[in-house]
N, C-alpha and C positions, 0 to 999 in steps of 0.2 A: 834421336833414331837416325843412322845413316840413310843416306839416299837408296842403297842397294836393299837394304832392310825394307824401306818403305815401298819400293818395287815390288819385291816378294811378298809383302803384305797385301798388296793391292791384287796381285795374280792369284794369290792364295784365296782371296775372300771371293773372287769370282768364281773360282773352280768350286769351293766351297759351298757357294751359293747353289750352283748346278748339280753337285752331289745330293747337297742336302734335300732339295726340292724332287730330285729323282727318287730318292729313298722314301721321302714322304708321300709322294704320288704311288709308289709301288708298293707302300705298307711295310717296307723292310727297314726302318728306322733300329729295330734291336740289333739287325745284323750290322748297319753301320756302326752302331755304338761298340760293338764287339770287335769291329774291324779297326777301328779308329784306336781303340785301347791297345789290340795288339800290335799295330803299327808303333805307336809310341812306346810301347816296350821293347819291340825289336830296334828301334831307331838308339834308345837308351843303352841297350846292351850290345849292340854290334858295332863296332868300328867300322869292319868291312861294309855294312849298309851305309853308313854315314859316308865312307870315302865314295862309295856308290853314286850316292845323291849330288855329290858336290864336284868329283874329280872331272876336269875337262878332259884328261886323258883317256876316258871310255868313249866309243863312238856311240852313235845314237842307236845303232842295231845293238851293241854288246850291253847299252843300257836296259834297251827293251828286253831282249832276252833274259838278263839278269834278274831285272824286277818282276817279269813275267813268272820265272821260276819261284823268286820270293814269294809272289802271291799265290801260286800254286801250293808251295810247300806249307804256308799259312793258313791254307783253306779260307782265303778272303772272299767275301761275296763277288757276285759277276760286277756289280756297279763299280765296287772298289778297285777289282783287278783292271776294268776296262779304264777307269781312270788313271790309275798308275801307267797302263800302256799309254795312255793318249798323252801324259805327262813325258813319259820317256821319249815319244816320238817328236814332241815338240821341243825336246831338250828342257824343260822345266822340272825335272825331279828336285832340284834344289830349292823348290817351294814347297816340299813336302812336310818339313817340321812346322811351318807357318800354317799350311792347309788343315793338319792334324789338330793344331791349337784353336784354329777359327772353328772348326768343326766340333771341338769339345764345347766351345762357346755355345755354339747353334744348339746342340744336343741338350746342354744344361739348361739353355733358355726355354726350350721344348718340353723339358720336364718341370720348368717352375724354379730351377735352382740357380743361384749365383755363386761363384767362386770367390772367395775372400782369399787374399794372398797375406800371408800373416808371418812376420818376422819377429823372433824373439831371441833374447841371449842365451836362453837353455830352453830345451824342449819342455812343453807344456805336458801338465798331467790331463788324463782323460776327462776329469772333472772340469778343470780349467777350460779345455777344448770345448765341451758341451756349454758350458755357462757363457763362453764368447759366441758359440754358435747361435745360444739362445737369444743374447743381448742383439747381435748384429741382425737376426730374423725379425725382432721387434722393430728396428731401424729400417730396414729394407722391404720387409713385407714380403719376402719370399725365402724359401729353403736355403740354407747356407751349406756349402761344401768349403771347408777350411783345409787351403794348402799351406803347410807350415814348412817354414824354413829356419834353421838355427844360425846366427850370426851373433858370434860373441861380441864383435867389436861394438855392438849397439849396447854394451854394458848392462842395460835393465831395460824394463818397458817392453812395448811393443810398436810395430808399425803394421798397420793394417791397411791394404788397398781393396776396396770393393768396386769393381767398375773403375770409373775416373776419379773418384774421391779417395783420398789419404788421410789416415790419422796417425801421426807420429808423436809416440808419448815415449821416447827413447831417451835414455838420460845421455848417450852421446849428442842427440840434436838439442836436448835443453842445455848441455855444457857449451855447445858451439853457440847458441842463442846468448847466453851468459857472457862469453868471451866475446862476441861482437859489440854486447851492451858496455862492456868494460872498456873496450877500444873507443867506443863513441865519447865515454866521460872523460877520458883523460889520456 
């Protein structure tokens, strides 16, 4: 992880803790969940929003006015709107993607869920996804949400990440291990 990403994640974690605690105290967790989902979707779909968050060309006032208009248009809760305004006034809108990720993790933890990042060579069927979720739930002891990514370069197998644990059963990694073993032999 680069130093800038580490700093962004640290800043985002502090803001996320504050926002989450405010939502929990105010009993507005559902609204926060909705806001986080809407913000993630908006950032994924809008190049203009991503530019607004990261471009140094916009002044503090321009960022503040633009993000307030976005929050109003998206009908975000007061807590989320105020947080966005604060981020803009402190020139910290660039941490919003990290903030959304940290909040998603905190909300999932609150619901007793864990996200498993699964990379496969081809898309899993519904039955395979359910079987994998069931197996992971037995191992972890919490409900599992599978976030699947298809990467044909792994050739076959799975790469599963749950928290800080990773299981790599991909054909590509087995071939690499075999190649390294062969280099050591001769």
